[in-house]
C-alpha positions as CSV (number, residue, x, y, z in Angstrom):
1,R,-38.5,-93.5,41.3
2,Y,-40.2,-95.4,44.0
3,K,-41.0,-93.9,47.1
4,I,-42.2,-97.4,48.8
5,T,-39.5,-99.9,48.9
6,V,-38.8,-102.9,51.1
7,D,-35.6,-104.6,51.6
8,V,-35.9,-108.6,51.0
9,Q,-33.0,-110.9,52.4
10,T,-33.0,-113.6,50.3
11,R,-32.9,-117.2,51.5
12,F,-31.5,-120.8,50.7
13,R,-35.1,-121.7,50.6
14,D,-36.0,-119.4,47.6
15,T,-33.5,-120.8,45.4
16,D,-33.9,-123.6,43.0
17,A,-31.4,-126.5,41.6
18,M,-29.7,-123.8,39.7
19,G,-28.6,-122.0,42.9
20,H,-30.7,-118.6,41.9
21,V,-34.0,-117.3,43.3
22,N,-36.7,-119.3,41.8
23,N,-39.2,-117.5,39.6
24,A,-42.4,-118.3,41.6
25,V,-40.5,-116.6,44.8
26,Y,-41.2,-113.1,42.8
27,L,-44.5,-113.3,43.5
28,S,-43.9,-113.3,47.3
29,Y,-41.7,-110.4,46.8
30,L,-44.1,-108.7,45.0
31,E,-46.5,-108.9,47.6
32,L,-44.4,-107.8,50.3
33,A,-43.9,-104.4,48.7
34,R,-47.7,-104.4,47.9
35,F,-48.5,-104.7,51.2
36,E,-46.3,-101.9,52.1
37,Y,-47.8,-99.8,49.5
38,V,-51.4,-100.1,51.2
39,R,-50.0,-100.0,54.5
40,Q,-48.0,-96.7,54.2
41,V,-50.2,-94.8,51.5
42,F,-53.7,-96.2,53.0
43,G,-52.6,-97.0,56.9
44,V,-54.2,-100.6,56.2
45,T,-52.5,-102.9,58.6
46,N,-54.8,-105.9,58.5
47,W,-55.0,-107.7,55.0
48,R,-58.6,-108.4,55.9
49,D,-59.3,-104.4,55.1
50,I,-57.9,-104.8,51.5
51,D,-60.6,-104.9,48.7
52,F,-58.9,-105.6,46.1
53,I,-57.9,-109.1,44.6
54,V,-54.5,-109.7,42.2
55,A,-56.3,-110.3,38.6
56,R,-53.0,-110.6,36.5
57,V,-49.0,-110.4,37.2
58,E,-46.3,-110.0,34.5
59,I,-42.8,-110.5,35.4
60,D,-39.7,-109.6,33.3
61,Y,-36.6,-111.4,34.8
62,R,-33.5,-109.2,34.0
63,S,-30.6,-111.2,36.1
64,P,-30.6,-113.8,38.2
65,A,-30.6,-113.2,42.4
66,F,-28.9,-115.3,44.8
67,V,-29.2,-116.6,48.1
68,G,-27.7,-113.8,50.5
69,E,-28.5,-110.9,48.4
70,V,-30.5,-108.0,49.6
71,L,-33.2,-107.2,46.7
72,V,-35.0,-103.7,47.2
73,V,-38.3,-104.0,45.9
74,G,-39.9,-100.6,44.8
75,A,-43.8,-100.3,44.2
76,R,-46.6,-97.9,43.1
77,I,-49.7,-97.3,41.3
78,C,-49.2,-96.6,37.6
79,R,-52.9,-96.7,36.1
80,L,-56.6,-96.1,37.8
81,G,-59.2,-97.4,35.8
82,G,-62.8,-97.8,37.0
83,A,-62.7,-101.2,38.9
84,S,-59.2,-102.0,38.6
85,F,-55.3,-100.3,39.0
86,D,-51.9,-101.3,37.7
87,M,-49.1,-101.3,40.1
88,D,-45.7,-101.9,38.8
89,Y,-42.5,-102.9,40.4
90,S,-38.5,-102.7,40.2
91,I,-36.4,-105.4,41.9
92,V,-33.1,-104.3,42.2
93,E,-30.0,-105.9,44.2
94,K,-28.8,-103.5,46.5
95,K,-25.3,-103.6,46.7
96,A,-24.6,-103.7,43.0
97,S,-27.2,-101.7,41.9
98,R,-28.2,-104.6,39.6
99,V,-31.7,-104.9,38.1
100,V,-32.9,-108.0,38.5
101,A,-36.6,-107.9,37.6
102,E,-39.1,-105.4,36.6
103,A,-43.2,-106.6,36.9
104,K,-46.7,-105.0,36.6
105,S,-49.9,-106.4,38.4
106,V,-53.5,-105.8,37.7
107,Q,-55.6,-105.1,41.1
108,V,-59.5,-105.3,40.9
109,C,-61.3,-103.8,43.7
110,Y,-63.9,-106.3,45.3
111,D,-66.7,-106.5,47.4
112,Y,-66.2,-109.6,49.1
113,K,-69.8,-109.6,50.9
114,A,-71.6,-109.0,47.7
115,D,-69.0,-111.3,45.8
116,K,-68.8,-109.0,42.7
117,V,-66.3,-106.4,41.2
118,K,-66.9,-103.0,42.9
119,R,-65.8,-99.5,41.4
120,L,-62.5,-97.4,42.7
121,S,-64.0,-95.0,45.2
122,E,-63.2,-91.5,44.5
123,K,-61.3,-91.3,48.0
124,F,-58.9,-94.3,46.6
125,K,-58.5,-92.4,43.5
126,E,-57.7,-89.0,45.2
127,T,-55.2,-90.5,47.7
128,V,-53.2,-92.3,44.7
129,R,-53.2,-89.0,42.6
130,S,-52.1,-87.4,45.5
131,Y,-49.3,-89.6,46.4
132,D,-48.0,-90.9,43.0
133,G,-49.2,-88.1,40.7
134,L,-50.7,-89.7,38.6
135,A,-53.1,-87.5,36.2
């Protein structure tokens, strides 16, 4: 389902008083997968070369993750807009293939020098359509 995935080893510092991975930590897991997507699909290796900002994230927690588990985080672009695009994510515990969370984020293309939103480039759209098979 996801061409881009990253394995994340959960750490003790990721957990909360209940002993499971804290909800806020999942944003970092999504960020790892998002950067891997940008690295593999667009060849970007420096965060300063990324011209978008995260505008919204929603996460549905399906089951708890615990310290020592390996989570597979998948990411893909699922919608292209005029100046924004959506990504969806899946987080699955590797050993048992247990779905831990599903998420979606909205990114807005941004011109940092002009300090304003900008449109998605045709090259960006073509690359995504080719890679993820979007219409």
